[in-house]
Structures are given as structure tokens and as C-alpha cells.
Backbone as a ProteinNet text record, in pm:
[ID]
protein_1_A
[PRIMARY]
MKLLSILLFGFALACSNSNSSEHFKTETVAADYEYREVEKKVVEEASSISLLASPEAQEQKIIKTARLAFETKNVATTHKVVLDLANQYKGLVQNDNSGKSYNRIFRTMIVRIPTENFQSFIEGVSEGVSYFDQKEISRKDVSEEFVDLEARLKAKRELEKRYLELLKQAKNVKEILEIERELSNIREEIEAKQGRLQFLQNRVSMSTISLDFYTLTSETGVTQSYGQKMINSLKGGWDGISVFFLGVLYLWPLFLLALITVVVLWKILKRNKKKPS
[TERTIARY]
87.8	-12.7	102.3	210.4	292.3	346.8	414.7	436.4	385.8	268.7	145.1	118.2	117.2	121.5	218.2	328	493.7	468.1	440.9	423	342.5	230.1	106.1	194.2	242.5	298.1	424.2	480.3	596.6	521.4	400	321.6	285.3	234.7	144.2	266.1	397.6	494.6	551.4	553.7	605.3	516	373.6	305.3	291.7	311.8	347.2	449.9	543.5	685.4	653	578.9	561.9	503.4	392.6	265.6	371.6	434.3	542.7	642.6	673.7	782.9	722.8	596.6	494.7	462.7	440.4	399.8	517.9	645.2	736.2	776.6	751.5	787.1	710	571.6	463.3	516.7	532.4	551.1	694.9	798.1	893.6	847.4	779.3	736.6	678.7	590	517.9	574	689.4	787	829.8	878	958	857.5	740.2	629.8	609.8	609.5	563.9	689.9	813.4	937.5	926.4	898.9	878.7	780.1	706.9	569.8	626.7	673.8	732.2	841	924	1037.7	974.3	894.4	838.2	746.7	666.3	599.3	707.7	779.4	910.7	979.8	1005.9	1085.6	1033.8	863.5	785.3	784.6	742.9	700.2	830.9	951.9	1103.1	1116.2	1041	1094.7	995.3	898.8	790.6	868.5	880.7	948.6	1039	1143.1	1262.5	1230.2	1124.8	1081.2	1021	951.6	855.1	993.1	1087.8	1157.1	1213.2	1232.5	1278.4	1437	1479.8	1624	1736.2	1679.1	1736.2	1785.2	1674	1710.8	1779.6	1784.7	1880.7	2027.4	2037.4	2157.3	2244.1	2179.1	2259.2	2327	2272.2	2342.8	2433.9	2492.1	2587.7	2761.9	2810.7	2970.1	3012.5	3121.6	3223	3348.3	3422	3571.2	3628.2	3754.8	3823	3973.1	4047.5	4166.7	4262.9	4350.3	4385.4	4555.8	4625.5	4778.8	4803.9	4942.5	4956.5	5100.2	5162.3	5297.4	5313.8	5386.4	5382	5534	5544.1	5668.1	5752.9	5658.8	5729.8	5648.5	5696	5622.3	5585.6	5701.6	5681.7	5540	5576.6	5448.6	5318	5293.1	5175	5122.4	5209.5	5192.9	5125.2	5171.1	5117.3	5007.7	4972.6	4829.4	4742.3	4771.5	4663.7	4640	4739.2	4723.3	4651.4	4646.6	4578.8	4433.2	4418.4	4275	4208	4286.7	4183.7	4162.5	4248.9	4237.7	4119.6	4080.1	4017	3845	3861.7	3697.4	3701.3	3778	3741	3764.8	3884.2	3895.1	3991.1	4047.4	4204.7	4291.5	4359.8	4490.9	4481.6	4446.9	4426.5	4559.6	4642.3	4754.2	4852.6	4998.2	5076.3	5197.7	5243.2	5390.6	5449.3	5594.1	5674.8	5789.1	5845.9	5963.2	6022.8	6172.3	6240.2	6296.2	6277.8	6313.9	6428.8	6459.2	6568	6574.7	6452.4	6448.9	6297.9	6283.3	6130.3	6128.2	6063.8	6039.4	5878	5826.4	5673.3	5633	5501.5	5441.5	5253	5243.9	5090.8	5028.1	4877.5	4806.4	4668.8	4616	4445.7	4371	4310.3	4274.4	4111.6	4028.4	3894.7	3850.4	3733.4	3675	3531.8	3473.7	3310.6	3247.9	3148.8	3070	3063.3	2980.6	2974.2	3062	3186.6	3308	3379.8	3325.3	3424.4	3456.9	3341	3392.4	3488.4	3459.9	3553.6	3691	3726.9	3822.6	3899.5	3845.7	3882.9	3921.3	3842.7	3887.9	4007	4030.9	4109.8	4268.6	4242	4373.8	4411.3	4286.4	4287.3	4364.3	4375.6	4376.5	4548.6	4606.6	4748.2	4760.8	4721.1	4748.3	4707.9	4780.5	4796.7	4734.1	4759.9	4704.2	4707.8	4645.7	4637.8	4656.2	4759	4799.2	4688.2	4610.6	4485.2	4392.8	4260.9	4160	4015.6	3994.9	3886.8	3774.1	3682.8	3567.7	3452.3	3404.7	3337.8	3213.9	3104.9	2982.2	2896.4	2882	2808.6	2677.5	2569.1	2431.2	2415.9	2422.5	2414.3	2238.2	2174.2	2034.1	1934	1934.2	1869.7	1891.9	2046.8	2111.2	2104.6	2110.8	2076	1940.9	1845.2	1699.1	1673.8	1725.7	1730.1	1775.6	1872.4	1936.8	1871.7	1831	1733.8	1614.8	1548.3	1446.9	1447.4	1555.3	1577.8	1609.9	1714.4	1768	1597.1	1521.1	1393	1347.4	1312.6	1271.8	1309.5	1445.7	1527.5	1527.4	1490.1	1472.2	1339.5	1243.7	1117.9	1137.6	1214.1	1223	1284.3	1388.9	1456.8	1358.6	1266.9	1171.2	1077.6	1049.2	941.8	1007.3	1146.1	1219.4	1258.8	1270.9	1275.2	1112.5	1036.1	900.1	868	948.4	965	1027	1153.3	1254	1178.5	1108.5	1017.5	939.8	881.1	776.9	835.1	956.1	1043.8	1016.3	1006.9	957.8	1096.8	1169.9	1274.9	1411	1538.5	1673.5	1682.4	1654.8	1624.2	1591.7	1483.1	1388.6	1485.1	1527.1	1587.3	1737.6	1803.5	1924.5	1886.3	1761	1744.4	1720.3	1634.1	1583.4	1721.1	1815.9	1933.9	2029	2011.1	2096.5	2049.8	1909.1	1865.8	1888.4	1849.8	1896.5	2025.7	2142.7	2252.9	2288.3	2212.4	2244.1	2179.1	2031.3	1982.4	2055.3	2116.9	2191	2310.8	2414.6	2483.2	2454.8	2357.6	2275.6	2287.9	2200.8	2193	2302.1	2404.9	2541.9	2606.9	2603.3	2659.1	2587.1	2459	2376.1	2393.2	2408.6	2453.2	2571.1	2678.4	2818.6	2802.2	2711.8	2736	2657.3	2567.1	2509.2	2577.7	2667.4	2780	2882.5	2932.8	3042.8	2992.8	2856.2	2814.7	2798.2	2722	2686.5	2854.9	2950.7	3076.7	3114.7	3114.2	3135.7	3069.2	2950.7	2854.2	2887.1	2913.8	2944.7	3096.5	3198.2	3309.3	3364	3396.4	3446.9	3598.4	3634.4	3772.8	3839.6	3946.7	4032.1	4189.1	4215	4364.1	4430.3	4527.9	4641.7	4772.6	4824.4	4969.7	5005.7	5110.5	5183.9	5321.5	5402.6	5560.8	5588.8	5737.6	5790.4	5946.9	5946.4	6094.1	6202	6324.8	6448.8	6553.4	6641.2	6750.2	6864.4	6838.6	6996.1	6995.7	7143.5	7149.1	7252.9	7306.6	7412.3	7482.8	7626.5	7733.4	7788.8	7846.1	7949.1	8099.7	8141.8	8271.7	8378.1	8485.1	8588	8636.1	8723.9	8781.6	8847.1	8958.4	9042.5	8967.8	8873.4	8789.9	8717.8	8680.9	8595.8	8691.5	8830.4	8939.4	8962	8967.4	9012.7	8859.3	8742.2	8624.6	8637.6	8663.5	8673.1	8763.5	8913.4	8987.6	8951.1	8888.3	8821.5	8730.9	8624	8525.8	8583.6	8714.5	8742.6	8808	8881.9	8953.1	8835.3	8714.7	8597.3	8526.9	8523.9	8492.3	8568.9	8693.6	8784.8	8785	8776.7	8735.6	8633.4	8509	8398.5	8422.9	8488.1	8527.7	8577.6	8669.7	8772.2	8687.6	8589.6	8486.8	8410.6	8379.7	8256.6	8342.6	8495.7	8539.7	8549.5	8560.7	8599	8478.1	8356.5	8245.5	8238.1	8315.3	8354.6	8461	8482.8	8605.3	8573.8	8475.3	8441.3	8430.2	8391.5	8391.8	8563.2	8657.4	8769.9	8850.4	8821.9	8870.7	8850.9	8722.2	8648.4	8757.2	8760.4	8821.5	8964.4	9063.4	9169.5	9180.9	9074.8	9099.4	9068.5	8984.1	8963.9	9077	9155.6	9281.6	9394	9402.3	9506.3	9505.1	9329.6	9305.5	9329.1	9335.9	9334.1	9487.1	9566.5	9674.2	9778.4	9708.4	9775.6	9738.5	9617.1	9538.5	9671.4	9667.6	9759.5	9875.3	9926.9	10119.6	10106.4	10004.2	10019.6	9985	9903.4	9915.5	10039.9	10107.9	10219.4	10346.6	10339.7	10422.3	10420.4	10335	10288.2	10347.3	10408.5	10481.2	10364.6	10424.9	10309.1	10318.6
-138.2	1.7	121.8	138	242.8	251.3	123.3	138.6	214	195.1	210.3	382.3	429.7	574.2	647.6	605.9	651.1	655.7	529.6	566.2	681	665.7	765.7	903.9	938	1080	1076	1003.6	1039.9	1058.8	1006.4	1035.2	1173.6	1212.5	1307.9	1438.1	1439.9	1529.6	1523.5	1424.4	1433.1	1501.9	1471.6	1564.4	1684.6	1741.2	1872.1	1939.5	1867.8	1926	1906.8	1823.3	1863.9	1950.2	1970.8	2079.9	2216.1	2230.5	2347.6	2363.7	2258.8	2269.7	2339	2259.3	2302.5	2441.4	2480.2	2623.8	2729.9	2695.4	2776.9	2782.8	2671.6	2664.9	2773.2	2747.1	2859	3016	3018.4	3153.1	3200	3129.8	3159.1	3193.2	3118.5	3124	3232.9	3273.7	3394.3	3545.6	3533.6	3607.2	3673.4	3565.2	3579.9	3625.8	3572.4	3637.3	3791.3	3808.6	3947.2	4070.3	3983.1	4075.5	4093.9	4001.3	4016.9	4114.5	4113.1	4220.5	4350	4337.7	4472.8	4535	4454.9	4510	4566.5	4477.7	4534.3	4655.7	4674.8	4816.5	4903.3	4869.9	5009.8	5054.8	4956.2	4984.5	5050.8	5007.5	5059.6	5224	5248.1	5348.1	5453.2	5401.9	5491.2	5514.7	5420.2	5447.2	5555.8	5555.1	5645.7	5787.2	5812.8	5941.1	5975.1	5864.9	5917.1	5996.6	5931.9	5963.4	6109.3	6113.1	6275.6	6358	6330.5	6415.1	6526	6667.8	6767	6732.1	6802.9	6794	6836.6	6967.4	7019.7	6928.2	6837.2	6718.9	6621.8	6552.9	6501.1	6516.2	6638.9	6708.6	6679.3	6668.2	6652.6	6491.2	6418.1	6298.7	6245.6	6342.8	6328.4	6338.3	6247	6245.3	6294.2	6424.5	6507.3	6475.6	6434.6	6421.2	6508.4	6526.1	6580.3	6572.7	6555.6	6523.9	6629	6743.4	6839.2	6796	6848.3	6787.1	6945	7005	7116.6	7161.6	7222	7291.6	7406.6	7408.5	7576.4	7608.5	7712.4	7780	7781.1	7714	7725.6	7602.7	7505.7	7397.5	7399.7	7484.8	7514.6	7609.2	7719.2	7821.9	7755.8	7674.1	7601.4	7513.9	7436.5	7354.5	7438.9	7563.3	7647.1	7705.1	7738.5	7778.6	7683.1	7562.7	7439.2	7428.2	7446.5	7428.5	7526.2	7647.7	7762.9	7762.5	7711.9	7680	7580.1	7479.2	7336.6	7409.5	7508.4	7539.4	7624.3	7747.1	7825.4	7757.7	7643.1	7566.6	7481.4	7473.7	7385.9	7224.4	7215.2	7059.4	6999.7	6870.6	6825.9	6755.7	6762.1	6681.5	6521.4	6441.6	6318.7	6249.8	6312.5	6257.3	6356.7	6343.9	6447	6405.5	6391	6317.8	6442.1	6438.4	6505.5	6407.6	6487.8	6382.8	6440.5	6411.4	6462.9	6362.9	6406.2	6329.8	6383	6313.7	6405.5	6547.2	6575.6	6730.7	6784.3	6713.7	6747.3	6755.6	6848.1	6843.1	6849.8	6754	6745.7	6717.1	6739.2	6704.7	6668.2	6560	6494.1	6501.9	6571.5	6540.8	6476.1	6456.7	6422.1	6513.3	6606.5	6675.9	6647.2	6665.3	6629.7	6766.2	6795.1	6949	6919	7003.7	6981.1	7024.6	6939.5	6962.1	7087	7178.7	7290.7	7396.3	7348.6	7430.5	7364.6	7257.6	7221.6	7276.9	7372.9	7453.5	7551.9	7618.9	7737.3	7671.6	7577.8	7539.6	7503.6	7419.6	7407.3	7563.3	7657.7	7783.6	7817.8	7831	7859.7	7837.8	7712.1	7598.9	7647.2	7665.1	7682.1	7848.7	7928.6	8078.4	8070.1	8144.6	8136.8	8029	7933.3	7812.2	7838.3	7864.8	7891.1	7778.8	7644.8	7553.6	7378.5	7312.7	7185.9	7067.3	6987.8	6861.8	6763.6	6783.8	6675.9	6768	6773.6	6853.1	6757.6	6643.6	6592.5	6601.8	6648.4	6664.7	6568.7	6505.8	6400.5	6403	6373.7	6387.1	6254.5	6164.8	6061	6075.5	6051.8	6038.5	5916.5	5925.1	5777.8	5792.4	5930.7	5917.1	5796.8	5726.1	5603.1	5516.2	5490.9	5395.3	5418	5541.6	5568.1	5576.2	5573.1	5591.4	5432.3	5330.6	5204.5	5144.2	5181.1	5114.1	5146.2	5272.8	5317.5	5238.4	5198	5152	4986.7	4944.5	4789.8	4762.9	4866.2	4885.3	4882.6	4948.1	4991.8	4845.8	4757.9	4655.8	4571.2	4518	4476	4456.9	4616.4	4638.3	4598.5	4589	4511.9	4402.8	4345.8	4183.1	4142.5	4251.7	4179.3	4190.9	4298.2	4322.6	4216	4140.2	4013.6	3909.6	3883.2	3764.7	3807.5	3924	3937.3	3904	3920.7	3864.4	3719.6	3659.7	3524.9	3483.7	3505	3459.7	3471.3	3579.2	3561	3433.3	3411	3292.5	3153.1	3164	3005.2	2927	2801.7	2686.5	2591.2	2598.9	2512.8	2554.5	2527.3	2574.5	2555	2462.5	2442.8	2552.5	2586	2715.2	2847.4	2853.9	2972.7	3005.8	2854	2885.7	2924.5	2841.8	2893.3	3028.6	3087	3233.3	3285.6	3282.1	3358	3347.3	3230.1	3222.6	3323.1	3311.1	3397.6	3552.1	3592.7	3727.5	3806.5	3680.8	3722.4	3768.4	3666	3702.4	3846.6	3862.4	3979.7	4127	4077.4	4174.1	4232.1	4112.3	4124.2	4209.4	4189.8	4237.3	4429.8	4396	4592.1	4648	4582.8	4671.7	4682.7	4590.8	4587.3	4741.8	4743.7	4846.8	4955	4963	5080.7	5139.9	5024.3	5083	5127.8	5060.8	5150.5	5269.5	5281	5412.3	5536	5479.8	5575.3	5636.8	5532.7	5535.8	5656.4	5645.7	5707.9	5855.8	5855	5992.9	6069.6	6011.2	6039.9	6080.8	6030.8	6057.4	6179.2	6187.5	6315.7	6416.5	6412.2	6547.6	6565.8	6510.3	6539.2	6523.6	6622.2	6562.5	6564.7	6454.4	6414.1	6496.7	6559.7	6648.1	6578.4	6524.1	6448.2	6580.3	6624.1	6736.6	6657.6	6716.6	6654	6805.9	6839.3	6995.3	6955.5	7027.3	7010.6	7118.9	7121.9	7214.7	7158.4	7210	7155.1	7239.7	7169.4	7225.4	7189.8	7285.2	7265	7181.6	7081.6	7018	6921.2	6914.8	6758	6705.8	6718.1	6693	6798.2	6764.9	6861.1	6903.6	7031.7	7075.6	7024	6965.5	6903.9	6989.5	6970.3	7030.9	6959	7035	6952.4	6832.6	6891.4	6737.2	6644.2	6681.5	6572.3	6480.6	6555.9	6470.5	6395.2	6417	6335.2	6215.6	6239.7	6138.7	6022.6	6073.1	6012.4	5910.9	6001.8	5926.9	5819.1	5804.5	5726.3	5580	5660.2	5537.4	5442.1	5540.7	5453.6	5412	5407.6	5357	5226.4	5238.7	5088.2	4985.4	5060.5	4978.8	4909.9	4986	4907	4787.6	4796.8	4689.7	4589.2	4621.1	4492.5	4458.4	4499	4432.8	4368.9	4392.5	4319.5	4158.3	4184.5	4067.5	3973.8	4042.6	3928.2	3876.2	3947.5	3864.1	3764	3794.9	3699.3	3569.4	3583.5	3463	3375.3	3446.8	3349.4	3288.8	3286.1	3239.1	3138.9	3071.8	3005	2853.6	2810.2	2685.5	2650.5	2793.7	2789.4	2793.3	2896.6	2897.3	2770.4	2664.8	2542.4	2435.8	2475.4	2376.3	2411	2518.1	2595.6	2541.5	2525.6	2531.6	2366.8	2289.4	2128	2105.4	2181.1	2154.9	2186	2287.1	2346	2228.5	2202.9	2079.2	1951.2	1899.8	1786.2	1783.6	1886	1944.4	1945.3	2021.2	2046.5	1874	1795.2	1676.1	1569.9	1585.2	1541	1581.3	1701.6	1771.2	1703	1716.5	1663.9	1526	1423.8	1270.8	1252.4	1337.4	1348.4	1363.8	1480.3	1512.3	1411.9	1319.3	1208	1093.2	1080.5	970.2	997.1	872.7	896.9	917.7	1000.1	1029.4	922.3
-0.4	-37.9	-4.7	83.2	93.8	-30.9	-95.4	-237.4	-353.2	-345	-421.3	-418	-294.7	-244.6	-282.7	-286.2	-313.5	-491.3	-550.5	-710.5	-754.4	-665.8	-738.1	-703.4	-600.2	-557.7	-645.2	-720.9	-799.8	-946	-969.4	-1116.7	-1134	-980.6	-970.6	-995.9	-919.4	-935.4	-1070.7	-1132.4	-1296.5	-1397.4	-1302.9	-1413.1	-1395.6	-1277.9	-1244.3	-1260.7	-1288.9	-1356.2	-1521.2	-1549.1	-1700.5	-1761.2	-1647.8	-1704.8	-1680.8	-1551	-1530.6	-1656.8	-1706	-1824.5	-1968.9	-1976.7	-2079.1	-2062.6	-1953.3	-1953.7	-1940.3	-1906.2	-1929.2	-2063.2	-2181.3	-2302	-2381.5	-2319.4	-2381.6	-2378.9	-2230.1	-2200.6	-2282.5	-2313.5	-2356.4	-2533.4	-2595.6	-2716.1	-2724	-2611.4	-2633.6	-2625.3	-2525.6	-2510	-2632.7	-2717.4	-2822	-2947	-2936	-3027.5	-3021.9	-2872.1	-2843.2	-2892.5	-2871.8	-2902.6	-3058.3	-3169.9	-3285.9	-3316.2	-3281.4	-3284.5	-3263.5	-3133.9	-3074.4	-3189.1	-3196.2	-3302.4	-3405.9	-3449.1	-3625.4	-3586.6	-3471.1	-3450.4	-3451.1	-3369	-3310.4	-3455	-3513.3	-3649	-3733	-3756.6	-3833.5	-3808.4	-3679.8	-3644.4	-3631.9	-3635.1	-3637.5	-3794.8	-3872.4	-4019.5	-4054.3	-4009.2	-4035	-4009.3	-3861	-3823.8	-3907.3	-3944.6	-4019.4	-4197.7	-4250.6	-4326.7	-4346.6	-4231.9	-4164	-4142.4	-4093.5	-4045.6	-4148.6	-4097.1	-4178.4	-4218.8	-4315.2	-4326.4	-4205.1	-4142.9	-4055.7	-3943.2	-3901.4	-3805.2	-3838.1	-3958.5	-4023.2	-4038.6	-4023.7	-4076	-3961.1	-3828.4	-3699	-3706	-3800.7	-3835.8	-3905.1	-3971.3	-4070.5	-4027.3	-4052.1	-4023.2	-4119.5	-4075	-4170.1	-4162.6	-4264.6	-4256.4	-4372.4	-4374.6	-4438.5	-4445.5	-4527.7	-4560.7	-4660.2	-4600.2	-4663.8	-4674	-4800.8	-4809.9	-4880.7	-4831.5	-4901.5	-4849	-4941	-4926.2	-4840	-4747.9	-4702.9	-4657.3	-4669	-4632.6	-4540.4	-4410.9	-4257.2	-4179.6	-4208.8	-4126.7	-3971	-3915.7	-3765.9	-3725.1	-3815.9	-3813	-3842	-3964.4	-3981.3	-3888.2	-3812.2	-3701.7	-3576.1	-3552.3	-3420.4	-3466.4	-3630.7	-3660.3	-3638.1	-3669.5	-3648.6	-3506.5	-3391.7	-3257.8	-3234.6	-3261	-3212.6	-3250.1	-3367.6	-3447.1	-3382.1	-3348.8	-3263.5	-3147.6	-3077.3	-2931.4	-2953.2	-3038.3	-3085.9	-3095.9	-3175.4	-3196	-3120.5	-3008.6	-2887.8	-2962.2	-3026	-3071.9	-3016.4	-3059	-2993.7	-3087.4	-3043.8	-3157.8	-3136.5	-3229.9	-3199	-3233.2	-3321.7	-3375.7	-3417.1	-3386.4	-3439.2	-3446.5	-3574.9	-3624.5	-3718.7	-3705.8	-3769.8	-3818.9	-3932.5	-3993.5	-4121.2	-4178.1	-4267.3	-4366.8	-4488.6	-4590.5	-4655.6	-4780.8	-4853.2	-4880	-4926.6	-4976.8	-4919.2	-4791	-4747.2	-4603.3	-4523.8	-4368.2	-4400.6	-4311.2	-4319.1	-4161.9	-4178.6	-4022.4	-4047.7	-4003.3	-4020.4	-3932.3	-3928.5	-3794.8	-3814.3	-3703.9	-3729.3	-3601.5	-3650.9	-3541.5	-3529.5	-3434.5	-3411.1	-3360.8	-3456.5	-3432.8	-3395.7	-3311	-3304	-3422.3	-3485.8	-3646.6	-3644	-3574.8	-3589.1	-3645.5	-3567.8	-3618.8	-3722	-3783.8	-3909.9	-4010.1	-4061.6	-4192.9	-4158	-4040.1	-3971.1	-3959	-3916.2	-3883.7	-4034	-4110.8	-4285	-4347.4	-4314	-4398.9	-4317.1	-4164.5	-4081	-4157.2	-4181.2	-4239.1	-4342.8	-4442.3	-4577	-4627	-4508.9	-4528.8	-4574.8	-4679	-4711.6	-4780	-4819.9	-4899.1	-5041.6	-5131.9	-5276.5	-5359.3	-5313.9	-5381.2	-5276.2	-5295.4	-5235	-5294.1	-5257.9	-5322.9	-5323.3	-5230.1	-5175.3	-5097	-5147.2	-5063.4	-5068	-4976	-4964.8	-4858.6	-4890.2	-4765.4	-4796.5	-4682.3	-4737.6	-4615.5	-4664.2	-4537.8	-4583.3	-4456.2	-4473.9	-4375.9	-4436.1	-4360.8	-4312.4	-4169.8	-4079.1	-4005	-4038.3	-3986.4	-3969.7	-4101	-4123.9	-4005.4	-4012.7	-3919.5	-3780.5	-3755.1	-3631	-3584.3	-3646.8	-3594.3	-3603	-3691.7	-3695	-3568	-3516.5	-3402.1	-3278.2	-3269.7	-3125.5	-3142.3	-3249.2	-3282.8	-3218.4	-3275.7	-3238.7	-3096.5	-3046	-2922.3	-2822.5	-2834.5	-2753.5	-2743.2	-2875.1	-2854.4	-2778.1	-2809.1	-2720.4	-2569.5	-2535.7	-2397.6	-2353.9	-2423.1	-2386.6	-2379.9	-2454.3	-2447.4	-2327.7	-2261.2	-2155.4	-2017.3	-2057.2	-1939.6	-1919.6	-2045.4	-2072.7	-1984.1	-2020.7	-1958.2	-1823.5	-1752.7	-1604	-1549.6	-1633.9	-1553.6	-1574.1	-1673.1	-1681.5	-1568.5	-1537.8	-1419.8	-1299.9	-1253.1	-1140.2	-1110.3	-1239	-1244.9	-1252.2	-1285.8	-1288	-1157.5	-1188.5	-1066.4	-1050.9	-1147.8	-1099.4	-1137	-1093.4	-1168.6	-1307.3	-1371.3	-1521.1	-1585.8	-1522.2	-1621.3	-1573	-1494.7	-1417.9	-1467.9	-1547.7	-1626	-1736.6	-1814.7	-1931.3	-1973.3	-1841.3	-1885.1	-1863.6	-1767.8	-1753.4	-1934.9	-1925.1	-2042.7	-2195.4	-2188.8	-2308.4	-2274.5	-2120.3	-2102.9	-2115.5	-2055.7	-2105.5	-2283.4	-2366.9	-2509.8	-2522.8	-2472.1	-2472.8	-2479.8	-2358.1	-2299.6	-2396.7	-2408.8	-2506.9	-2651.6	-2719.4	-2823.7	-2796.9	-2657.6	-2651.8	-2620	-2556.1	-2545.6	-2696.1	-2761.4	-2906.9	-2990.6	-2937.5	-3017.5	-2957.4	-2817.1	-2754.4	-2769.1	-2799.9	-2861.5	-2977.5	-3083	-3190.7	-3213	-3138.3	-3118.2	-3080.8	-2955.6	-2904.6	-3003.5	-3088.8	-3197	-3282.1	-3360.4	-3420.6	-3368.9	-3273.7	-3213.5	-3209.2	-3153	-3135.3	-3272.6	-3352.5	-3531.2	-3543.8	-3513.5	-3581	-3493.7	-3383.1	-3299.1	-3304.4	-3365	-3320.6	-3512.4	-3594.6	-3709.3	-3713.3	-3826	-3801.2	-3954.5	-3912	-4016.8	-3987.8	-4140.1	-4157.8	-4219.6	-4193.2	-4220.2	-4269	-4384.1	-4404.1	-4499.3	-4410.9	-4493.2	-4477.6	-4553.8	-4568.1	-4649	-4621.3	-4709.5	-4756.4	-4888.8	-4980.1	-4891.8	-4903.7	-4872.2	-4993.1	-4986	-5110.1	-5065	-4960	-4900.8	-4968.6	-4984.7	-5076.6	-5008.4	-4866.2	-4802.6	-4778.6	-4687	-4640.8	-4778.9	-4786.4	-4899.5	-4876.2	-4938.3	-4944.2	-5005.1	-4948	-5046.8	-5128.6	-5268.6	-5356	-5345.4	-5219.2	-5189.4	-5122.6	-5044	-5009.8	-5092.8	-5224.4	-5328.2	-5379.4	-5379.3	-5468.9	-5378	-5261.7	-5128.3	-5165.6	-5147	-5173.5	-5294.6	-5443.7	-5558.6	-5552.5	-5498.8	-5489.9	-5383.4	-5299.1	-5175.2	-5275.6	-5353.1	-5400.6	-5517.4	-5586.3	-5674.7	-5628.8	-5504.9	-5456.5	-5397.5	-5331.9	-5319	-5433.6	-5546.7	-5666.2	-5723.6	-5715.4	-5740.6	-5651.6	-5538.1	-5409.2	-5420.7	-5483.9	-5522.8	-5625.7	-5725.7	-5856.9	-5819.8	-5730.6	-5708.1	-5609.3	-5538.9	-5475.8	-5539.3	-5656.6	-5768.6	-5809.4	-5875.6	-5932	-5846.8	-5733.4	-5621.7	-5632	-5656.2	-5664.1	-5784.8	-5863.2	-5994.6	-5986.9	-5884.3	-5888.6	-5926.4	-5918.1	-5993.1	-6131.7	-6182.9	-6339.7	-6370.6	-6314.4	-6336.4	-6343.1	-6238.6	-6219.9	-6338.7	-6375.4	-6492.7	-6606.1	-6634.2	-6755.9	-6748.5	-6650.4	-6618	-6647.4	-6587.2	-6620.4	-6771.5	-6812.3	-6977.6	-7066.9	-7053.7	-7091	-7087	-6942.8	-6933.6	-7004.6	-7011.4	-7088.2	-7242.6	-7278.9	-7430.2	-7465.9	-7382.3	-7399.1	-7424.2	-7330.9	-7298.8	-7419.7	-7503.4	-7620	-7714.8	-7716.7	-7845.4	-7849.2	-7731.3	-7701.3	-7742.5	-7713.7	-7756.8	-7888.9	-7944.1	-8123.8	-8171.9	-8104.6	-8182.9	-8152.4	-8087.4	-8030.4	-8131.5	-8213.6	-8270.8	-8412.7	-8469.5	-8596.7	-8702.4	-8780.9	-8908.2	-8993.3
[MASK]
+++++++++++++++++++++++++++++++++++++++++++++++++++++++++++++++++++++++++++++++++++++++++++++++++++++++++++++++++++++++++++++++++++++++++++++++++++++++++++++++++++++++++++++++++++++++++++++++++++++++++++++++++++++++++++++++++++++++++++++++++++++++++++++++++++++++++++++++++++++

């Protein structure tokens, strides 16, 4: 009788767990369905808002970049002008490199400027430049991507709330672990979309300007006296002869083969001469 009672209790418990599991699966499917509906609705609304938005509102979501390359009379003076302009227009110097080649002194810079001061900064740098080796100014409209990301982020947050509600209703460890796994995936997607939004916002609010300016020099090396030039010529001639003999040494197998050939031919000719006619 006790055994029968235990079996009946186990059967009832199994049925209860089965019903709980089925209920959890139903709730999960419902949550996913609700998310898809919410995402679809929010994205459609966002698209409508984007289409109805004025050009002025969309202008705030444009990434501006520029690249300027030009010759200057004095690199140090131009560098100071750029630094003063960056300070005046509340920008920052992201990269600053200088160098010298055979007949050129140059400097490359990357400056970040608030977008509202972008054109003023370009005009300030261009002042006094007679011509540009390169002048590229680009504008990339990211308004649509910005709105779409915000809409999908809103839908993901709604889904996160729904799963948090399911977590409170979880009946066992298995359900808790499954919900937490889904929440972890959702939060990763939320963080990724937030990161992309922050990146776009940073590029929209701060324009990037690459500068490459240089000055040509007439330097061709230190001036040498006539005597020094003669010494250098003699030294160069000796170096040339040394290189020649070193090259000859690399051909020693060929010379050895030629010597052996000459000796063999000489012996053959000598033997032919000794034979009676």
C-alpha cells in the first residue's frame, strides 16, 4: 500500500513538472512572439518618423571628414596655426607626427573638431594656401542607421523586461538557467547596439580632419672640399676594385673547370704530336 502511494505521488509530481515545463515553454514562445511584434511595430514607427523628419533634423546625424595636403613655407609656423585653431574651435589633436626626408620636412596631424566648427576650421587652415595637393571633404548621412538602431534597442529592452518577468515565475533551476542564458544573449545585443550608437554619436558630434603639410628644402648633403672629393673618389675606386675581385672569387668553380679543360686538351695535343706520321 505504501509502495502504491509513493508511485502515485511520483506520478503526480512528474505530471506537475511536465505541466510546469510546458507552461514555461509556452511563456518563452509567447515572449519571443511579443518581441518580434514589438520590434516590427517600433521599427515601422521609427521609419515613418525618419521619413517625415525635416532635413534640418537629419543634418545632425551626418559624419563629416576632411583630408588636406599642401605645401607651406614654414612647417613650424603652420603647426602653431593648426594648434591655435584647434584650441579656438574647442577641438583636440588626436595624432601629431613630424619627420624629414631627402628634401622635405613634413608634419602629419589628425584633429577632431566639433561639427558646428568644421567649416570654420577648414577655412582657417586653408588661409594662405595657394593650392592643395589633396583636398577631400566628405559627408556621410547616418540618420537612417541611427534611427533604426534606436528602434531595435527599444525593442530589445522590452524583450529584456519580459524575460525578467518570466524569471520571477520560474519554478525550478532548469527554467532559471534557461531564462538567464536568454537574458545574457539579449544584454549582449543591447550592449552592442549601445556601443554602435555611441560610436555614431561621437563621429557625428566631432568631425575628423587629417592634415599633411610640408616644406621643400634645397639640402643635398654637407658641402665638401675638392680635396675631400678626390679622396672619396679614390676610396670609391678602391671599393669598386674590391667588389670586382670578390665577384671573381664567386666564379672559382668556373675557372677550375676551364683550367682542367685546358690541361686535358694540352695533353691530347701533346700525345698526337708524339705519334709517328
